[in-house]
C-alpha positions in Angstrom: -7.4 62.3 31.4 -8.3 60.4 34.6 -5.3 58.1 33.8 -2.9 61.1 33.5 -4.2 62.6 36.8 -3.8 59.3 38.5 -0.2 59.0 37.2 0.6 62.6 38.4 -0.8 61.8 41.9 1.2 58.6 42.1 4.5 60.0 40.7 4.4 63.7 41.5 8.2 64.2 41.3 8.2 62.9 37.7 5.5 65.4 36.8 7.2 68.2 38.7 10.6 67.6 37.0 8.9 67.7 33.6 7.2 71.0 34.5 10.5 72.5 35.7 12.2 71.4 32.4 9.4 73.0 30.3 9.5 76.2 32.3 13.3 76.3 31.9 13.1 75.9 28.1 10.4 78.6 27.9 12.4 81.0 30.0 15.5 80.5 27.8 13.6 82.5 25.1 12.8 85.4 27.4 14.7 88.2 29.0 14.6 86.2 32.2 16.9 83.5 30.8 19.4 84.3 33.4 17.4 82.7 36.2 17.3 79.3 34.4 20.6 78.1 35.8 19.5 79.0 39.3 16.1 77.5 38.9 17.3 74.2 37.5 20.3 73.9 39.8 18.2 74.7 42.9 15.6 72.2 42.0 18.2 69.5 41.3 19.9 70.2 44.6 16.6 70.0 46.5 15.9 66.6 44.9 19.5 65.6 45.7 19.0 66.6 49.4 15.8 64.5 49.4 17.6 61.5 48.0 20.4 62.0 50.4 18.0 61.7 53.4 16.5 58.6 51.9 20.0 57.3 51.3 21.0 57.8 54.9 17.9 55.9 56.1 18.8 53.0 53.8 22.4 53.1 55.1 21.0 52.8 58.6 19.1 49.6 57.5 22.3 48.2 55.9 21.2 48.9 52.3 23.7 50.4 49.9 22.8 51.1 46.3 22.4 53.4 43.4 21.4 56.4 45.5 25.0 57.2 46.4 25.9 57.6 42.8 22.8 59.5 41.8 23.2 62.1 44.6 26.9 62.5 43.8 26.2 62.9 40.1 23.4 65.5 40.7 25.6 67.6 43.1 28.7 67.4 40.9 26.9 68.5 37.7 25.1 71.3 39.5 28.4 72.6 41.0 30.2 72.7 37.7 27.2 74.5 36.1 25.8 71.6 34.1 22.3 72.4 35.3 20.6 70.7 32.4 22.6 67.6 33.0 21.5 67.8 36.7 17.8 68.0 35.6 18.2 65.1 33.2 19.7 62.9 36.0 16.8 63.9 38.3 14.3 63.0 35.6 16.0 59.6 35.0 16.1 59.0 38.7 12.5 59.8 39.4 11.2 58.5 36.1 13.2 55.3 36.5 11.6 54.6 39.9 8.1 55.2 38.4 8.9 52.9 35.5 10.2 50.2 37.9 7.2 50.5 40.1 4.9 50.2 37.1 6.7 47.1 35.8 6.6 45.6 39.3 3.0 46.3 39.9 0.8 43.2 40.0 -2.6 43.2 38.4 -4.7 42.6 41.5 -7.9 42.1 39.7 -7.4 38.3 39.3 -6.5 37.8 42.9 -9.6 39.8 43.8 -11.6 37.6 41.4 -10.3 34.5 43.3 -11.4 36.0 46.6 -14.8 36.9 45.0 -15.3 33.3 43.9 -15.2 32.1 47.5 -18.7 30.6 48.0 -21.0 33.1 49.6 -24.3 31.3 50.0 -25.4 27.9 51.1 -28.8 26.2 50.8 -29.6 24.8 54.2 -32.1 22.0 54.8 -34.1 22.8 57.9 -35.5 20.2 60.3 -38.9 20.7 58.7 -37.4 19.9 55.3 -37.5 23.4 54.0 -34.6 24.9 52.1 -33.3 28.3 53.1 -30.4 30.4 51.9 -27.8 31.3 54.5 -24.4 32.9 54.3 -21.7 30.2 53.8 -19.9 31.6 56.8 -22.8 30.6 59.0 -22.7 26.9 58.1 -22.0 24.7 61.1 -20.5 21.2 61.1 -23.3 18.7 60.7 -25.7 21.0 58.8 -27.4 19.4 55.8 -27.1 21.4 52.6 -28.4 21.2 49.0 -25.9 21.8 46.3 -27.7 22.5 43.0 -26.4 21.5 39.5 -23.2 23.3 38.5 -22.9 25.1 41.9 -19.8 25.4 43.9 -19.7 23.3 47.1 -19.7 26.0 49.8 -17.9 24.1 52.6 -16.1 20.8 53.0 -18.8 18.2 53.2 -19.8 14.5 53.0 -22.1 13.3 50.3 -25.5 12.2 51.5 -27.1 11.5 48.1 -26.3 8.2 46.4 -23.9 9.5 43.7 -22.7 12.6 41.9 -19.9 13.7 39.6 -17.8 16.7 40.6 -15.2 18.8 38.9 -12.2 19.3 41.2 -9.9 20.7 38.6 -9.7 24.1 40.2 -8.5 22.5 43.4 -6.4 19.5 42.5 -5.6 20.2 38.9 -7.1 16.8 38.0 -8.8 17.2 34.6 -11.0 14.1 34.9 -14.5 14.3 36.5 -14.5 12.6 39.9 -17.2 10.2 40.7 -18.5 10.4 44.3 -20.7 7.9 46.2 -22.6 8.3 49.4 -20.2 8.9 52.3 -17.4 10.3 50.1 -15.9 13.7 51.0 -16.6 16.8 48.8 -14.1 19.7 48.9 -15.3 23.2 49.0 -14.6 24.9 45.7 -15.4 21.8 43.7 -18.2 22.1 41.2 -21.2 19.8 41.4 -22.4 17.9 38.4 -25.7 18.2 36.5 -27.9 16.9 39.4 -28.8 18.5 42.7 -27.4 16.6 45.7 -27.6 16.7 49.5 -24.4 17.0 51.6 -23.6 17.2 55.2 -21.0 19.9 56.3 -17.8 18.5 57.7 -16.1 21.8 58.3 -16.9 25.5 58.7 -16.2 27.8 55.7 -13.1 29.2 57.4 -11.6 25.7 57.9 -12.4 24.4 54.4 -10.1 23.6 51.5 -10.9 26.6 49.3 -10.4 29.1 52.0 -7.0 27.5 52.8 -5.9 28.0 49.2 -7.0 31.6 49.3 -4.9 32.2 52.5 -1.9 30.4 51.0 -2.0 32.6 47.9 -2.2 35.8 49.9 0.6 34.7 52.3 2.9 33.5 49.6 2.6 36.7 47.5 3.1 38.9 50.5 6.1 37.0 51.9 8.2 37.2 48.8 11.3 39.3 49.4 12.0 42.3 47.1 14.4 41.8 44.3 17.7 43.7 44.6 18.3 45.7 41.4 21.2 44.5 39.3 22.8 47.9 39.0 23.0 48.3 42.8 25.8 45.8 42.9 28.0 48.1 41.0 26.9 51.5 42.2 28.9 51.8 45.4 32.2 50.5 44.0 31.9 52.7 40.9 31.0 55.7 43.1 34.0 55.1 45.3 36.4 54.7 42.4 35.0 57.9 40.8 35.4 60.0 44.0 38.9 58.5 44.6 40.0 59.4 41.1 38.7 62.9 41.5 40.3 63.3 44.8 43.7 62.1 43.5 43.4 64.6 40.6 42.6 67.4 43.0 45.5 66.4 45.3 48.0 66.1 42.5 47.0 69.3 40.7 46.0 71.3 43.7 43.0 72.6 41.7 39.5 71.8 43.0 38.1 72.3 39.5 40.0 69.2 38.5 37.8 67.2 41.0 34.6 68.5 39.2 36.1 67.8 35.8 36.6 64.2 36.8 33.2 63.7 38.4 31.3 65.3 35.5 32.3 62.4 33.3 31.6 59.9 36.0 28.2 59.4 34.4 25.7 57.4 36.4 23.6 56.7 33.4 25.0 53.3 32.5 23.7 52.2 35.9 20.7 54.5 36.2 19.4 53.8 32.7 21.1 51.0 30.9 20.1 48.2 33.2 16.4 49.3 33.4 16.2 49.8 29.7 17.7 46.4 29.0 15.2 44.7 31.4 12.2 46.6 30.0 13.4 45.7 26.5 13.8 42.1 27.6 10.2 42.1 28.8 9.1 43.4 25.4 11.1 40.7 23.7 9.6 38.0 25.9 6.1 39.2 24.9 6.8 38.3 21.3 6.9 34.7 22.4 3.6 35.0 24.3 5.5 35.3 27.6 4.4 38.1 29.9 6.9 39.0 32.6 5.2 41.1 35.3 8.4 42.3 37.1 11.6 43.5 35.4 13.6 42.1 38.3 12.1 38.6 37.6 14.3 38.4 34.5 17.4 38.6 36.6 16.3 35.8 39.0 15.0 33.7 36.1 18.4 33.9 34.4 20.1 32.3 37.4 17.5 29.6 37.9 19.0 26.2 39.0 15.8 24.2 39.8 12.5 24.0 37.9 9.4 22.4 39.5 6.4 21.3 37.4 2.8 20.5 38.3 1.7 17.4 36.4 -1.9 17.8 35.2 -2.4 20.6 32.6 1.3 21.5 32.8 3.4 18.4 31.9 0.2 16.7 30.6 -2.3 18.2 28.2 -5.2 18.4 30.7 -7.5 16.8 28.1 -8.4 13.1 28.3 -7.4 11.0 25.3 -8.3 7.4 24.4 -5.4 5.1 25.2 -7.0 1.7 24.8 -10.1 0.0 23.3 -11.0 -3.4 24.8 -13.6 -5.2 22.8 -15.0 -8.5 24.3 -17.2 -9.7 21.4 -17.1 -10.1 17.7 -16.4 -6.4 17.0 -12.9 -5.1 16.4 -11.5 -2.2 18.4 -12.1 0.3 15.6 -15.7 -0.9 15.0 -16.4 -0.6 18.7 -14.9 2.9 18.9 -16.9 4.0 15.8 -20.2 2.9 17.4 -19.4 4.6 20.7 -18.3 7.8 19.0 -21.5 7.8 16.9 -23.6 7.5 20.1 -21.5 10.1 22.0 -22.1 12.8 19.4 -25.3 13.6 21.2 -23.8 13.6 24.7 -22.8 16.7 26.6 -20.5 14.8 28.9 -16.9 15.9 29.3 -15.5 12.6 27.8 -17.8 12.6 24.8 -15.6 15.0 22.8 -12.5 12.9 23.5 -14.3 9.7 22.2 -15.5 11.5 19.0 -12.0 13.0 18.4 -10.4 9.6 18.8 -12.6 8.1 16.1 -12.0 11.0 13.8 -8.2 10.7 14.3 -8.4 7.1 13.2 -10.4 8.0 10.2 -13.4 6.1 11.3 -16.8 6.8 9.7 -19.6 7.5 12.2 -22.8 5.7 11.4 -26.1 7.6 11.4 -28.0 7.5 14.7 -31.7 6.9 14.4 -32.4 7.9 18.0 -30.4 8.8 21.0 -31.3 9.3 24.7 -28.9 10.6 27.3 -29.4 9.7 31.0 -27.7 12.6 32.9 -24.5 11.4 34.7 -25.1 7.8 33.7 -24.7 7.3 30.0 -26.2 7.3 26.5 -28.4 4.8 24.7 -28.6 5.1 20.9 -30.2 3.2 18.0 -27.6 2.8 15.3 -29.0 0.9 12.4 -30.4 -2.3 13.8 -28.3 -2.1 16.9 -29.0 -0.6 20.3 -25.8 0.8 21.7 -25.5 1.6 25.4 -22.5 3.6 26.6 -21.7 4.9 30.1 -21.2 3.9 33.7 -20.9 0.2 34.5 -24.1 0.1 36.6 -26.0 1.9 33.8 -24.6 -0.4 31.1 -25.1 -3.5 33.2 -28.8 -2.9 33.4 -28.9 -3.3 29.6 -26.0 -5.7 29.1 -25.5 -8.4 31.8 -22.0 -9.9 32.1 -20.2 -6.6 32.4 -16.8 -6.8 34.1 -15.4 -3.8 35.8 -11.8 -2.8 34.9 -9.0 -2.2 37.3 -8.0 1.4 36.5 -5.0 3.5 37.6 -5.5 7.0 39.0 -6.0 9.5 36.3 -7.7 7.0 34.0 -11.4 6.7 33.2 -13.4 4.1 31.4 -16.7 4.1 29.4 -18.4 0.7 29.2 -20.4 -0.5 26.2 -23.3 -2.8 25.7 -24.7 -3.8 22.3 -28.0 -5.5 21.9 -28.2 -6.7 25.5 -24.6 -8.0 25.5 -21.5 -6.5 27.1 -19.3 -5.4 24.2 -16.2 -4.0 26.0 -14.8 -0.8 27.4 -12.7 2.2 26.3 -10.0 3.6 28.6 -9.0 7.3 28.6 -6.0 9.0 30.1 -4.5 12.5 30.3 -1.5 12.4 27.9 2.0 13.9 28.3 2.4 17.1 26.3 4.3 16.4 23.0 6.7 19.3 23.8 7.4 18.2 27.4 10.4 16.0 26.7 12.1 18.6 24.5 11.4 21.3 27.1 13.1 19.2 29.9 16.1 18.4 27.6 16.7 22.0 26.7 16.2 23.3 30.3 19.1 21.0 31.3 21.2 22.4 28.5 20.5 25.9 29.8 22.0 25.1 33.2 19.0 23.7 35.1 20.5 21.3 37.6 17.4 19.9 39.2 13.8 19.2 38.1 10.8 18.2 40.2 7.3 17.1 39.6 4.6 17.8 42.2 1.1 16.3 41.8 -2.0 15.3 43.7 -2.1 12.1 41.7 -0.9 8.7 43.2 2.7 7.8 42.7 2.0 4.7 40.5 0.6 6.9 37.7 2.8 9.9 38.3 6.0 7.8 38.2 5.4 6.9 34.6 5.3 10.5 33.6 8.4 11.4 35.7 10.4 8.5 34.3 9.4 9.3 30.7 10.6 12.8 31.0 13.7 12.0 33.2 12.6 14.2 36.0 15.0 14.2 39.0 12.4 14.1 41.8 8.8 13.1 42.1 6.5 14.2 44.9 3.0 12.6 44.6 -0.3 12.9 46.5 0.5 16.5 47.4 -2.0 19.0 48.7 -1.4 22.7 48.0 0.3 23.3 51.4 2.6 20.3 50.7 3.7 21.8 47.4 4.5 25.1 49.2 6.6 23.3 51.8 8.5 21.3 49.2 9.3 24.3 47.0 10.5 26.3 50.0 12.9 23.5 51.0 14.2 22.7 47.5 17.8 23.4 46.5 19.7 24.6 44.5 18.1 28.0 44.2 16.6 30.0 42.5 13.6 27.8 42.1 11.1 28.2 39.3 7.6 26.7 39.6 5.4 26.0 36.6 1.7 25.4 37.1 -1.8 26.2 35.8 -4.5 25.6 38.4 -6.0 27.4 41.4 -4.3 24.7 43.5 -0.9 25.8 42.0 -1.5 29.5 43.0 0.1 29.2 46.5 3.2 27.5 45.3 3.6 29.8 42.3 3.7 32.7 44.8 6.1 30.9 47.1 8.7 30.0 44.4 11.5 32.4 43.5 9.8 32.7 40.1 6.3 31.4 39.4 5.3 30.7 35.8 1.6 30.2 35.0 0.2 28.4 32.0 -2.2 31.3 31.5 -3.7 30.3 28.1 -6.1 27.8 29.6 -5.1 27.7 33.2 -6.6 29.3 36.3 -6.7 33.1 36.5 -5.7 32.7 40.2 -2.5 31.0 39.1 -1.8 33.8 36.6 -2.3 36.3 39.4 0.2 34.6 41.8 2.8 34.0 39.1 5.7 36.3 38.1 5.5 35.1 34.5 2.4 34.2 32.5 2.5 32.1 29.3 -0.2 33.3 27.0 0.2 30.4 24.6 -0.7 26.8 25.7 2.9 25.6 25.0 5.2 24.3 27.7 8.2 25.1 25.6 7.7 28.8 26.3 9.3 28.1 29.6 12.5 27.6 27.7 11.8 30.7 25.7 11.4 32.7 28.9 14.7 31.5 30.4 16.6 32.1 27.2 15.2 35.7 27.0 16.1 36.3 30.6 19.7 35.0 30.2 20.2 37.1 27.1 18.7 40.2 28.7 20.9 39.9 31.8 23.9 39.4 29.6 23.1 42.6 27.6 22.4 44.6 30.8 25.7 43.6 32.3 27.5 44.3 29.1 25.9 47.7 28.9 26.9 48.5 32.5 30.5 47.4 31.9 30.8 49.3 28.6 29.6 52.4 30.4 31.8 51.9 33.4 34.9 51.2 31.2 34.3 54.3 29.0 33.6 56.5 32.0 36.8 55.3 33.8 38.8 56.0 30.6 37.4 59.5 30.4 38.0 60.1 34.1 41.7 59.1 33.7 41.9 61.5 30.8 40.2 64.3 32.8 42.8 63.8 35.6 45.4 65.3 33.2 43.5 68.5 32.9 43.1 68.1 29.2 39.3 67.6 29.3 37.3 70.8 30.1 34.1 70.3 32.0 31.9 71.5 29.1 33.5 69.0 26.8 33.2 66.3 29.5 29.5 67.0 29.8 29.1 66.5 26.1 31.1 63.2 26.2 29.0 62.1 29.1 26.0 62.1 26.8 27.9 60.1 24.3 28.5 57.5 26.9 24.9 57.5 27.8 23.9 57.1 24.2 26.3 54.2 23.6 25.1 52.3 26.7 21.4 52.9 26.0 21.7 51.8 22.4 23.5 48.6 23.5 20.8 48.0 26.2 18.1 48.3 23.5 19.6 45.2 21.8 17.6 43.2 24.3 14.5 44.1 22.2 15.8 41.8 19.5 15.2 38.1 19.4 18.9 37.2 19.2 19.3 33.8 17.8 15.7 32.7 16.9 14.1 30.9 19.9 11.8 28.2 18.5 8.4 27.7 20.0 6.4 25.1 19.2 -3.9 15.0 40.7 -6.2 14.1 42.6 -5.2 14.7 46.3 -8.1 13.6 48.4 -10.5 11.9 46.0 -10.7 8.3 44.8 -9.3 7.1 41.5 -11.7 7.6 38.6 -13.5 4.3 38.1 -15.8 5.2 35.3 -16.4 7.8 32.7 -19.6 9.1 34.1 
């Protein structure tokens, strides 16, 4: 009931029109049936007058659209006595607006959640060494703060403690944990590792990175221009043609009734109903592929897309580290070394442990029984496996137990775990975030659908990002981008419309700034989903192709429905000009035209031909796994 009351308050005209219709039907069965034509006609004309006022205001702003046709249709049907037709047109007009508003409404809960996640409290270290809680907004540059395990860094700061590991994935999209040493910068919004650290504030909360992202999201979503309805492009020409044909019939015959007979078959429903029905059906069709389209008008823009921009980490890549190389240095083979490491890592809670264990299982390696295992938080694991003592982790930690360790030169986006066995350095394992298996196919089919330009934006360094761009044959690469860089690039990109595909909080601003934003919502950031126009509920990049295919098919059917309705209506108007089509019969044929166009528009519900489905900006390269 509260939902119904809220709907009535928000769309009072829809509720009032429904009530008038019910009252009219009830009165038809009473001695007062004679007042029904007056009631319905008067109500329809009042709504027409209201729409006419709004129409004039739009004209003064240079906007011309469907309102002209709607007002003309309501007045014409009321004048010729088709009062029920007038009421139906009023219901479709007011109800269509409500439906369009509902489809266009964004779920603000996730944006509010982003705002609520802005750090609220900081633990300040006083001159006496005490720790007190203060609002994050009161932190001044130079203040010393304590960031506890798994807490969000409240403001941009510099690390005072010796080392820590932070998760910056919500800011940069980089899936790897980032190792920080004393003097390294920490971004607000990043999540501290398992040990408490001391930091020194380098910026106030209002000037920090996370707050800038929030501001960019808000600005981008508010600045997006409204989408012009597809049917509006045809409304004025069709109205002018209808009025012209009616006027010619009146002038030739000298009978004003002929004018009404022509206009009564000048049905606005192909434009009032067919296009919205097709778009809503297209949104329903898209949902069967795990694609949620928030705004019906988005389908129209998406169907005309000429450029697609991708984030790298978590979008073109899986967002999960995988083992890419095992480098043994002693007598053990690569598989033997990996099997020992995976056995030890079974007892680790570190983010890379699961990747190492999965790699061993994928190779069919048997994991030896571990007699004893000890994890040193953020440093590594030491395990007794048979008669061997296996040490796995950071180079400094392993070097304490295995002299002779050699640090590897790693590319950005890579991480390494070092291994010592029985006091000897035994090698290292390199992990990297792999390109999604469906990425190449997605890019190929997008080009086949008419996409002329593809871009990749990433916070990663160009050396690493270039390999992904070349592998996928992406047209342009922009590396080492911060969120505001991405927004600037997307705004300047041509040809348009531009589609942006991303998944992280750092992608939220650019998703809002693009003509169409598509969020990888299955595992991505909820803030990205909030800013986006389209959300993929399945962790499958190919659904971007599915979304564009559905949009193109939907627009094709909507245009087809409009033109079918227009063609039939013009044919009936030409016939009515001869005087051989009475107004009553014309009103009946009008409903046939409506039915034909609506049924055709509903074809957008079908799947058509089966659509198959199948960065670090400011931090250092990852130099070790822990």
